[in-house]
ZAGU-344913 format. One record per residue: residue in three letters; x, y, z of N, C-alpha, C, O in turn. Coordinates in pm, whole numbers, padded with zeros to 5 digits. Example, Ala and Ser with C-alpha at 12.3 -4.5 7.8 and 13.67 -1.06 7.14 Angstrom:
% residues 2
R   code     n_xx     n_yy     n_zz    ca_xx    ca_yy    ca_zz     c_xx     c_yy     c_zz     o_xx     o_yy     o_zz
R    ALA    01319   -00569    00780    01230   -00450    00780    01320   -00330    00780    01424   -00332    00846
R    SER    01285   -00225    00708    01367   -00106    00714    01290    00003    00787    01341    00114    00804
//
This chain:
% residues 127
R   code     n_xx     n_yy     n_zz    ca_xx    ca_yy    ca_zz     c_xx     c_yy     c_zz     o_xx     o_yy     o_zz
R    SER   -02176   -03531    00344   -02215   -03347    00391   -02253   -03295    00246   -02204   -03319    00136
R    ILE   -02376   -03199    00294   -02445   -03175    00159   -02351   -03036    00215   -02323   -03016    00333
R    VAL   -02312   -02947    00100   -02255   -02768    00075   -02303   -02690    00036   -02316   -02699   -00086
R    PRO   -02359   -02568    00099   -02497   -02508    00043   -02390   -02487   -00127   -02278   -02528   -00157
R    SER   -02494   -02404   -00204   -02355   -02345   -00291   -02452   -02177   -00282   -02546   -02139   -00212
R    ARG   -02383   -02125   -00372   -02440   -01942   -00350   -02578   -01923   -00440   -02653   -01826   -00441
R    SER   -02586   -02027   -00504   -02746   -02078   -00608   -02850   -02065   -00525   -02953   -02004   -00554
R    ILE   -02826   -02129   -00402   -02934   -02154   -00294   -02920   -02062   -00185   -02815   -02058   -00121
R    PRO   -03049   -01961   -00149   -03085   -01868   -00148   -03033   -01925    00008   -03037   -02048    00016
R    LEU   -02986   -01854    00130   -02973   -01874    00212   -03074   -01775    00357   -03110   -01658    00350
R    LEU   -03090   -01838    00433   -03194   -01768    00482   -03128   -01750    00663   -03032   -01802    00718
R    GLY   -03245   -01641    00719   -03168   -01608    00852   -03041   -01548    00880   -02975   -01450    00847
R    ALA   -03035   -01672    00972   -02899   -01578    01113   -02763   -01660    00944   -02653   -01608    00925
R    ALA   -02807   -01767    00865   -02683   -01824    00756   -02651   -01700    00674   -02538   -01676    00631
R    ARG   -02761   -01620    00655   -02742   -01525    00529   -02658   -01406    00626   -02558   -01369    00565
R    ASP   -02671   -01351    00732   -02606   -01275    00788   -02481   -01275    00792   -02412   -01189    00738
R    ARG   -02414   -01427    00894   -02330   -01453    00870   -02230   -01471    00773   -02112   -01470    00808
R    GLU   -02262   -01487    00657   -02173   -01521    00536   -02205   -01377    00523   -02090   -01334    00513
R    ASN   -02276   -01282    00516   -02216   -01139    00488   -02131   -01096    00578   -02047   -01027    00519
R    VAL   -02098   -01102    00744   -02013   -01063    00799   -01909   -01135    00753   -01839   -01063    00682
R    LEU   -01869   -01241    00761   -01778   -01291    00702   -01698   -01217    00593   -01594   -01157    00618
R    GLU   -01773   -01229    00425   -01716   -01137    00364   -01680   -01056    00428   -01563   -01062    00468
R    SER   -01767   -00945    00466   -01736   -00798    00482   -01587   -00833    00609   -01490   -00758    00596
R    MET   -01581   -00909    00688   -01479   -00920    00768   -01299   -00965    00659   -01181   -00932    00665
R    ALA   -01358   -01024    00604   -01255   -01102    00441   -01207   -00907    00330   -01105   -00867    00274
R    GLU   -01314   -00862    00345   -01266   -00726    00304   -01203   -00602    00372   -01163   -00502    00312
R    CYS   -01200   -00621    00492   -01096   -00536    00598   -00992   -00578    00641   -00925   -00500    00708
R    HIS   -00946   -00704    00620   -00851   -00738    00644   -00794   -00716    00543   -00688   -00655    00561
R    ALA   -00817   -00740    00443   -00762   -00668    00364   -00730   -00576    00333   -00614   -00555    00296
R    ALA   -00821   -00488    00338   -00812   -00308    00342   -00659   -00298    00404   -00561   -00261    00340
R    VAL   -00661   -00336    00533   -00552   -00324    00685   -00467   -00369    00621   -00380   -00291    00583
R    ILE   -00458   -00492    00587   -00288   -00532    00541   -00293   -00475    00395   -00204   -00520    00322
R    GLY   -00382   -00383    00336   -00295   -00304    00218   -00252   -00163    00289   -00149   -00109    00252
R    ALA   -00300   -00128    00352   -00284    00021    00433   -00135   -00025    00497   -00038    00041    00462
R    ALA   -00115   -00139    00590   -00029   -00134    00661    00115   -00124    00541    00210   -00046    00538
R    SER    00089   -00211    00472    00189   -00267    00361    00187   -00127    00243    00272   -00125    00155
R    GLY    00129   -00066    00248    00112    00090    00171    00187    00179    00254    00262    00250    00187
R    ALA    00192    00199    00370    00262    00259    00463    00376    00258    00446    00439    00343    00383
R    ALA    00423    00152    00505    00552    00110    00565    00592    00089    00478    00706    00093    00523
R    GLY    00616    00054    00314    00721    00073    00223    00794    00183    00215    00904    00207    00266
R    PRO    00713    00262    00134    00764    00424    00142    00872    00469    00240    00990    00502    00226
R    LEU    00758    00457    00379    00850    00486    00491    00976    00422    00489    01086    00478    00484
R    LEU    00950    00287    00495    01132    00197    00508    01218    00234    00382    01339    00244    00403
R    SER    01178    00253    00266    01303    00296    00152    01348    00410    00214    01459    00383    00259
R    GLN    01309    00556    00246    01283    00650    00281    01430    00591    00403    01548    00590    00369
R    ALA    01384    00552    00529    01464    00485    00578    01611    00467    00553    01709    00541    00567
R    LEU    01591    00333    00509    01698    00300    00399    01793    00369    00359    01913    00358    00382
R    GLY    01709    00476    00267    01814    00541    00129    01836    00683    00270    01901    00776    00223
R    THR    01805    00702    00381    01843    00767    00442    01977    00762    00547    02050    00856    00580
R    ALA    01986    00589    00598    02059    00591    00630    02200    00511    00541    02309    00514    00599
R    MET    02194    00468    00452    02269    00427    00336    02328    00532    00282    02440    00506    00239
R    GLY    02271    00717    00260    02340    00817    00206    02257    00865    00105    02279    00983    00075
R    TYR    02160    00805    00040    02102    00794   -00087    02024    00926   -00110    01997    00978   -00218
R    CYS    01981    00990    00074    01925    01111    00063    01979    01170    00134    01979    01155    00256
R    PRO    02040    01259    00065    02125    01373    00139    02015    01543    00149    01970    01598    00048
R    GLU    01998    01588    00272    01912    01668    00294    01930    01812    00212    01842    01891    00179
R    HIS    02095    01822    00187    02133    01966    00087    02263    01945    00017    02330    01842    00025
R    THR    02290    02039   -00044    02443    02028   -00178    02579    02119   -00004    02699    02098    00014
R    GLY    02518    02177    00050    02663    02231    00116    02655    02370    00044    02713    02474    00076
R    SER    02562    02344   -00069    02555    02514   -00075    02474    02591   -00039    02517    02700   -00076
R    GLY    02367    02607    00019    02295    02655    00079    02170    02667   -00031    02096    02764   -00013
R    ARG    02135    02568   -00157    02071    02570   -00255    01975    02426   -00181    02050    02336   -00143
R    GLU    01829    02400   -00161    01768    02343   -00135    01707    02254   -00246    01671    02311   -00348
R    VAL    01698    02169   -00239    01654    02065   -00353    01520    01999   -00329    01512    01895   -00264
R    PRO    01392    02074   -00392    01270    02005   -00325    01230    01880   -00368    01276    01812   -00460
R    ARG    01118    01853   -00275    01116    01665   -00254    00988    01650   -00176    00948    01709   -00076
R    GLN    00928    01541   -00259    00802    01495   -00233    00790    01477   -00098    00895    01416   -00076
R    PRO    00711    01493    00053    00761    01449    00166    00712    01309    00142    00609    01279    00082
R    VAL    00811    01215    00204    00750    01062    00204    00631    01005    00314    00593    00890    00336
R    GLY    00586    01150    00379    00469    01071    00451    00315    01113    00341    00197    01078    00354
R    VAL    00371    01184    00255    00252    01211    00194    00229    01056    00081    00132    00982    00070
R    ILE    00368    01056    00011    00400    00944   -00044    00261    00817    00054    00142    00797    00028
R    ALA    00335    00769    00145    00318    00684    00292    00092    00741    00303    00006    00658    00330
R    GLY    00074    00832    00285   -00054    00859    00353   -00121    00779    00231   -00200    00688    00256
R    PHE   -00072    00834    00034   -00124    00796   -00056   -00162    00659   -00066   -00262    00595   -00098
R    GLY   -00016    00633   -00018    00021    00424   -00096   -00102    00403    00071   -00169    00300    00058
R    MET   -00121    00451    00155   -00210    00375    00262   -00355    00352    00207   -00407    00245    00236
R    LEU   -00447    00467    00107   -00549    00496    00097   -00575    00413   -00071   -00685    00385   -00119
R    VAL   -00453    00391   -00129   -00446    00332   -00248   -00466    00194   -00252   -00536    00135   -00335
R    CYS   -00392    00137   -00148   -00382   -00024   -00121   -00520   -00045   -00087   -00608   -00085   -00163
R    SER   -00531   -00015    00030   -00663   -00034    00128   -00779   -00058    00031   -00869   -00141    00033
R    ALA   -00749    00038   -00052   -00895    00083   -00178   -00864   -00091   -00243   -00937   -00188   -00226
R    THR   -00715   -00086   -00329   -00718   -00170   -00413   -00725   -00339   -00323   -00811   -00418   -00362
R    GLY   -00642   -00375   -00222   -00738   -00487   -00147   -00844   -00504   -00116   -00895   -00614   -00139
R    ALA   -00921   -00401   -00052   -01080   -00423   -00053   -01136   -00418   -00209   -01197   -00525   -00208
R    PHE   -01145   -00394   -00270   -01203   -00392   -00421   -01165   -00541   -00463   -01260   -00616   -00487
R    ALA   -01082   -00572   -00471   -00963   -00742   -00528   -01069   -00808   -00427   -01165   -00869   -00473
R    THR   -01051   -00794   -00299   -01139   -00907   -00229   -01323   -00925   -00291   -01391   -01028   -00294
R    MET   -01361   -00793   -00332   -01480   -00818   -00346   -01527   -00901   -00510   -01618   -00962   -00567
R    ALA   -01389   -00848   -00525   -01382   -00874   -00752   -01369   -01058   -00723   -01405   -01130   -00815
R    THR   -01322   -01116   -00606   -01229   -01189   -00632   -01350   -01333   -00496   -01374   -01454   -00501
R    GLY   -01377   -01254   -00428   -01416   -01312   -00285   -01295   -01443   -00199   -01322   -01541   -00130
R    SER   -01182   -01394   -00236   -01080   -01397   -00152   -00962   -01333   -00089   -00853   -01313   -00142
R    MET   -01008   -01297    00058   -00911   -01258    00117   -00743   -01259    00071   -00703   -01145    00048
R    LEU   -00663   -01342    00057   -00559   -01366    00019   -00537   -01318   -00138   -00445   -01240   -00161
R    LEU   -00610   -01359   -00232   -00634   -01255   -00351   -00590   -01112   -00344   -00498   -01055   -00404
R    GLY   -00700   -01054   -00232   -00735   -00937   -00223   -00595   -00849   -00191   -00541   -00755   -00250
R    ALA   -00556   -00941   -00043   -00393   -00898    00061   -00278   -00883   -00093   -00209   -00785   -00122
R    GLY   -00287   -00989   -00155   -00185   -00968   -00279   -00153   -00863   -00337   -00050   -00795   -00343
R    ALA   -00313   -00855   -00403   -00344   -00755   -00466   -00326   -00585   -00437   -00313   -00490   -00513
R    ALA   -00335   -00598   -00263   -00276   -00449   -00262   -00112   -00500   -00199   -00053   -00393   -00183
R    VAL   -00043   -00584   -00169    00047   -00559   -00172    00162   -00550   -00292    00282   -00530   -00273
R    VAL    00101   -00569   -00407    00158   -00559   -00513    00147   -00420   -00503    00249   -00351   -00504
R    MET    00001   -00355   -00492    00018   -00212   -00506    00118   -00100   -00417    00141    00020   -00431
R    ALA    00156   -00184   -00336    00207   -00115   -00220    00377   -00111   -00237    00458   -00029   -00194
R    ALA    00398   -00245   -00325    00556   -00235   -00398    00555   -00154   -00503    00662   -00095   -00516
R    TYR    00476   -00128   -00582    00429    00019   -00703    00473    00151   -00639    00522    00248   -00698
R    MET    00443    00135   -00480    00406    00319   -00412    00561    00277   -00372    00648    00350   -00419
R    THR    00597    00184   -00302    00742    00186   -00294    00839    00226   -00423    00950    00276   -00403
R    SER    00802    00207   -00520    00902    00222   -00623    00902    00360   -00628    01004    00428   -00626
R    VAL    00719    00426   -00638    00761    00593   -00660    00856    00629   -00549    00974    00647   -00578
R    ALA    00817    00642   -00429    00868    00669   -00301    01055    00663   -00347    01131    00757   -00320
R    THR    01089    00561   -00403    01224    00560   -00417    01276    00605   -00528    01379    00673   -00534
R    THR    01211    00573   -00618    01239    00633   -00767    01246    00841   -00724    01344    00904   -00764
R    ASP    01125    00919   -00638    01169    01051   -00578    01276    01041   -00514    01361    01124   -00544
R    MET    01297    00982   -00449    01454    00956   -00376    01581    01000   -00434    01636    01107   -00409
R    LEU    01631    00892   -00528    01693    00880   -00643    01741    01028   -00733    01842    01097   -00752
R    LYS    01574    01020   -00778    01606    01113   -00872    01615    01286   -00771    01649    01390   -00827
R    ARG    01585    01281   -00655    01658    01414   -00553    01792    01394   -00478    01831    01472   -00391
R    ARG    01865    01275   -00523    02021    01276   -00527    02077    01277   -00626    02199    01287   -00629
R    ASP    02002    01266   -00740    02079    01298   -00877    02117    01444   -00873    02225    01502   -00860
R    MET    01959    01494   -00891    01953    01689   -00847    02099    01710   -00809    02199    01743   -00873
R    ILE    02074    01675   -00666    02152    01762   -00552    02307    01727   -00613    02387    01820   -00621
R    LEU    02350    01578   -00660    02475    01546   -00637    02526    01652   -00857    02625    01666   -00928
R    GLU    02381    01689   -00862    02451    01794   -01022    02446    01918   -00939    02504    01997   -01014
R    GLN    02423    01964   -00866    02466    02124   -00864    02562    02123   -00768    02578    02233   -00715
R    ALA    02649    02008   -00716    02759    02023   -00640    02873    02043   -00703    02977    02058   -00639
//
């Protein structure tokens, strides 16, 4: 069988189909990135709260400011979806794009977890 290469220009419907498939791959990687970018920080906050690593106050009436996890999750969605889309465009592979997005989501999750643990340490110092 003859497989057309990228060096041979495609005409008409074949070219349109190839463009649609590339766009679909970028969108899929962006959606995977957005989902993982939001789920990671929210999951780390939920686990930290359930295990007692995220107390709300010291009991002394003094509040310790924290970055809302929703802001981190929203920013994680934005950054991870862009990372997935750009990596897919650069490599031509949806799997590599989604992988890059998940790696960025792991970083965003570590940012949320670090913020939670720093807040816990600040509360323990005040107590």
